[in-house]
N, C-alpha and C positions, 0 to 999 in steps of 0.2 A: 470595697465600693470605689468606683472611679468617677472622674468628672464626666466621661462620655459613656463608658461601658463598665458594668459590674461583673465580677466573676465569683464563682464558688469552686473550690478545689475539693474533689472527692477522693477517697482513698481506694477506690476501685473503678474498674471500667464498667460502663453501662451501654447496652444496645440503644440504637436510635429510638426504638419503640418505648423503652423505659424512660428516656429523657422527655419524649413527647407526652407520656402519661403524667409525669411529674409536673410538667408545664401546665397541663390541663387542671390537675389537682390544685396547684397554686392559684390559678386564675379563678377557679370555683370558690376558693376561700376568700379571694378578693371580692367577687361578685356578691357573696352572701353578706358582705358589709359587717363583719364581726367587730365588736368593740375591742379596742386595744387599751389595756390598763397597765399602769406602772405601780409596783409596790416593792417594799424592802423586806428582807428576811435575814434573820441571824443564821450563823453557821449551823446551829442545831436544827433550826426550822427547815433550812435548805435540804438537809439530809433526808427529810421525810417527804419532800416534794418530788413530783414526777417530771423533773427537768429533761428536756430533749437531749442534752449532752452534759457531761461532767464539767463544772466550771473550772477555769484555770487558776482561780485564786480562791482563798479561803476567807472566813470571816463574814461580815455583813455584806449582802449582795443586793444589787438593784435588779429586779426581775421584770421582764416584759411578758405579759400574757395576752395571747389572742384567744379569746374565749372559745373553748371547745376545740382548739386547733393546736396551740403551741404554748409552751412555757419555757423561757430561756433567760439566762443571766446576760444582761447587755447594758452598756453605759451610753449607747448612742441615741440619736434623735429618732422618734417614731411618730407615726400618724395616730389620730384618735380612733379611726375606724379603717378597716382594711379596704373599704370601697374607695377611699381617697387615692389609693395607688392607681386605680383605673385599669391597667392591663400589664401583664408580664409576658415578655416574649424572649425565648431563647434564640440567640443570634448565631451560636456556633459552639462546637466542642473541640477539644484537642487533648492529645495525650500529654500528661504532665506528671513527671516523676513516675511513681508507680500507680497513678490513678488517672483521673479525668478532670480537666478544667472546663467548666461550663460558663459561657459568657451570656449575659442577658441584659435586657433593657426594661424600663418601667415607665408607665405614664406617657407624658408627651414625647419622650424620646422614642417610644415605639412608633408613634405617628411620623416623627421626623425620619426615622429609618425606613419606614414603609414607603414614604414619598420618595426618598432617595433611591431606593431599590426599584421603585416603579419607573422612575426616570431612566435608570440604567437599562431596565428590561425593555422599555418602549424603544429606546435608542438602538438596542441590539436587534429587536424585531424589525426595525426600519432598515438596518444594514442588511439583514437577510431577506428583506422584502416579503415577510411572512407574518404570521400571528405569533404572539408571545408563547403560546403553548407548543408551537412547532420548533422553538429554538433548540432544545436538546437533540432532536432528531437531525436538525440542520447542522449542528456542530459535529455530530457523529459522522455525518456524510462528508463534511469538510475535512475531518481528521483522516477518513479513509482515502479521500482524494489526495491529501497532502502526503500520506505514506507512499502512495503510488508514484507521485511526482518525485519524492525523495529517492525512491528506488531507481527510477528512470534517470535521475541526475547522477546517482552513483555509477550506474552502468555506463552512461555516456562519458562520465569522467574517467572511468577505468579504460575505456576504449581510446579516448583522447590521449591518456597518459602513454599509451603504447607508441603513438606517433611522436609525442613530445620527447619521449625517451630515446627514440631512434635519432631524432635531430640532435639531441645532446650527445649521444654516443658517437655521432659522426665527428665530433670535435674532441674526443677523448685523447688524453696524453698517455702514450704507451710507456710503461715502466717495465723493468725486468720481470716482476712477478704478477703484475696486474695492469689493467687499464684504469687510469684515473679520470674521473669525470667531476669537475668542480664548476659550479655555475650559480648565478643568482636568477631566480625566476619570479614571474609576476603572480605571486599568490600571497594570501594574507592569513591562511590557516595551516596549522601543522598537518592536518589530515590530508590536504592536497599535496603537500610536500612528500608525505609518507607514500602516498599512492604513486607518485612519480618515481620516487626512489625504488620502490618495490618493483616497478616495471624495469628499471635499469639493472638491478642486481638479479633479476630472473635469469640473465645470461651469465655464464661463468667468467672468472678472471676480472671482476670489476670491483672498484671502490668508488663510491659516490659521496660527495659532500655538496649538498644543495642548501642555499640560503634563500630566504624571502627577500625581495627587493624593497619591501616595506620595512622601515626602521622604527624602533629597535628590531633587529632581525631575528627570525626563526631560523633554525638550522637542523638538518637531519643528516646524520653520518651513517652509512651502511656499506656492507660488503657482501659479495657473493659467497655462497657456502664453501667454496673451495679456496678462499683467500685466508691466509693466516695473519689476521690483523684484528685488534680489539677496537671497535668503534668508540667505546667509552673513553679510551685514551686520547683519541683525536679530539673528541668533544671537550674533554677536560682541558686540553691545551688551548683550545679556542676560547673557552670561558675564562681561563686564567688571563688571557690577553685582553679580551673584549668585554668581560663581565657577563652577567646573565646567570642562568641556572639551567639544570637539565639532568638527564640520566637515561638509562636504558640497559641494553644487553650488549654482549660482545659483537653481535652481528648487526644491531641497529640501535642507535642512540639519538636522542633529540633534545634540543634546548631552545631557549628563547631569551629575549632581553639583551641580545648582543648589540653593543654600540660600535659605530665605525662605519665609514662609507663602504659601499659594496666592493670597490676595488681593493680596499685594505683587507676585507674579509677574504676575498678570493685569493689574493697573494699569500696571505697567512696560511690558508688551507693548503695551497699547493706546496708551500715550503715545509709544512708539518708532514705532509704525505711523503715528500721526497726524503725526509729524514727516516722514514719507516720502511722504505722500499727494500 
């Protein structure tokens, strides 16, 4: 029992329909206004009684009986009649250990929750400029639209990366075994850096080390398939000097949390690459 929400932990999973049926059964027991009585029984008497579950302690027990409904050992506070509870409402379920945790409210707390959810629902309907019953369909439509926009954004980003990669490659430093491309770019997400790096290393004989201009910096180190260099080694040396963490494969490694101004990061990357050429 909690101050706001109470829970029951079950040792098995139940379908939604079974939870709803149990909720209705519990409320019907409340509405019948059964008397609730307290009595005490010795250990030998308890053994002959139809308790709902085995008591955790032995000896004399305090028993709570809902006439015709339930008989259990309990030391807590109880109402005189079930009708005093008013209403029981299940507010949610979640997997818990190997079973199910059921959250519920009783009495005035049900009304409080009903009002709060009503306010949220009405505000949501107003945002969608529709009826409350239309909200699920409107959310589904919005999700579909968002997926389309996200795909369009990824496509546009990939096309833009080709042009940005060409601009960066124009300033590549030629080394004996590869072209070195080291730069800080205006991005704040590792995914955008990876997209740009992938466009760069699509061409042969290239090694790219790109940092985000936002600090602490993100970094992606990558090489073309024909270059004999381990990107993880370059990343490890950068992290050793500027901090942060990361990982990856020999052809592409990424990290984050690097401290230092962009000029220091760029100079260090160029120096490290020159040592591996």
